[in-house]
C-alpha positions in Angstrom: -50.9 112.0 -143.4 -48.0 114.0 -144.8 -46.0 110.8 -145.4 -48.8 109.3 -147.3 -48.5 112.3 -149.7 -44.8 111.7 -150.2 -45.1 107.9 -151.0 -45.8 106.8 -154.5 -49.6 106.1 -155.3 -49.2 102.4 -155.4 -47.3 102.3 -152.1 -49.9 104.6 -150.5 -52.8 102.4 -151.7 -51.1 99.2 -150.5 -50.6 100.7 -146.9 -54.1 102.1 -146.8 -55.6 98.7 -147.8 -53.5 96.8 -145.4 -54.4 99.1 -142.5 -58.1 98.7 -143.4 -57.9 94.9 -143.6 -56.1 94.6 -140.3 -58.7 96.8 -138.5 -61.7 94.9 -139.8 -60.2 91.5 -139.4 -61.2 89.9 -136.1 -62.8 92.1 -133.5 -62.8 90.7 -129.9 -62.7 86.8 -129.9 -65.5 85.1 -128.2 -68.0 88.2 -128.7 -70.4 86.1 -130.6 -71.5 85.7 -134.2 -71.8 88.7 -136.3 -69.6 90.7 -133.6 -66.3 89.7 -134.7 -66.2 86.5 -132.6 -66.7 84.0 -135.2 -68.6 80.8 -135.2 -66.5 78.5 -133.1 -69.3 76.4 -131.5 -72.2 77.0 -129.4 -70.5 78.7 -126.4 -68.5 81.1 -128.8 -71.6 81.6 -131.0 -73.5 82.7 -127.8 -70.8 85.3 -126.9 -70.5 86.6 -123.4 -68.1 85.7 -120.6 -68.1 82.0 -121.6 -67.4 82.8 -125.1 -64.4 85.0 -124.3 -63.2 82.4 -121.9 -63.4 79.6 -124.5 -61.5 81.9 -127.0 -58.9 82.6 -124.5 -58.5 78.9 -123.6 -58.3 78.0 -127.2 -55.5 80.8 -127.6 -53.5 79.4 -124.7 -53.9 75.9 -126.2 -52.5 76.8 -129.5 -49.7 78.9 -127.9 -48.7 75.9 -125.8 -48.8 73.6 -128.9 -46.5 76.1 -130.7 -44.1 76.2 -127.7 -44.0 72.4 -127.6 -43.3 72.2 -131.3 -40.5 74.8 -131.0 -38.9 72.8 -128.2 -39.0 69.6 -130.4 -37.5 71.6 -133.2 -34.6 73.0 -131.1 -33.9 69.5 -129.7 -33.7 68.3 -133.2 -31.3 71.0 -134.3 -29.1 70.6 -131.3 -28.9 66.8 -132.0 -27.9 67.6 -135.6 -25.2 70.0 -134.4 -23.9 67.4 -131.9 -23.8 64.9 -134.7 -22.0 67.0 -137.2 -19.5 68.0 -134.5 -18.7 64.3 -133.9 -18.4 63.7 -137.6 -16.0 66.7 -137.8 -13.8 65.1 -135.0 -13.9 61.9 -136.8 -12.9 63.3 -140.2 -10.0 65.4 -138.5 -8.6 62.1 -137.0 -8.7 60.5 -140.5 -6.9 63.5 -141.9 -4.3 63.2 -139.2 -3.9 59.4 -139.8 -3.6 59.9 -143.6 -1.0 62.9 -143.1 1.0 60.5 -140.9 1.0 57.8 -143.7 2.3 60.4 -146.2 5.1 61.4 -143.8 5.9 57.7 -143.4 6.0 57.2 -147.2 8.1 60.3 -147.7 10.7 58.9 -145.1 10.8 55.5 -146.7 11.8 57.1 -149.9 
């Protein structure tokens, strides 16, 4: 609490509000309506073991979806990197070809 006294009043209020919001936000998922579990269907509204199980399955589903999306995004970025590397090589060959033409023109003078 000593740190809170050292902070400016507006920062102190921000941190206190943020901590309060985070602590009251969810509760335990799947506990039932009015108990922090939310209303995610009949099973979750009833609460109990089945509600917690459904909440856990939903969390796992969304985590898997997120992992799949990240894998697709990584693959896309790697393809972009490979494409740009090929383009760099092509442009470097063009530079070498043009430098050769310039050398040939200088020798012809």
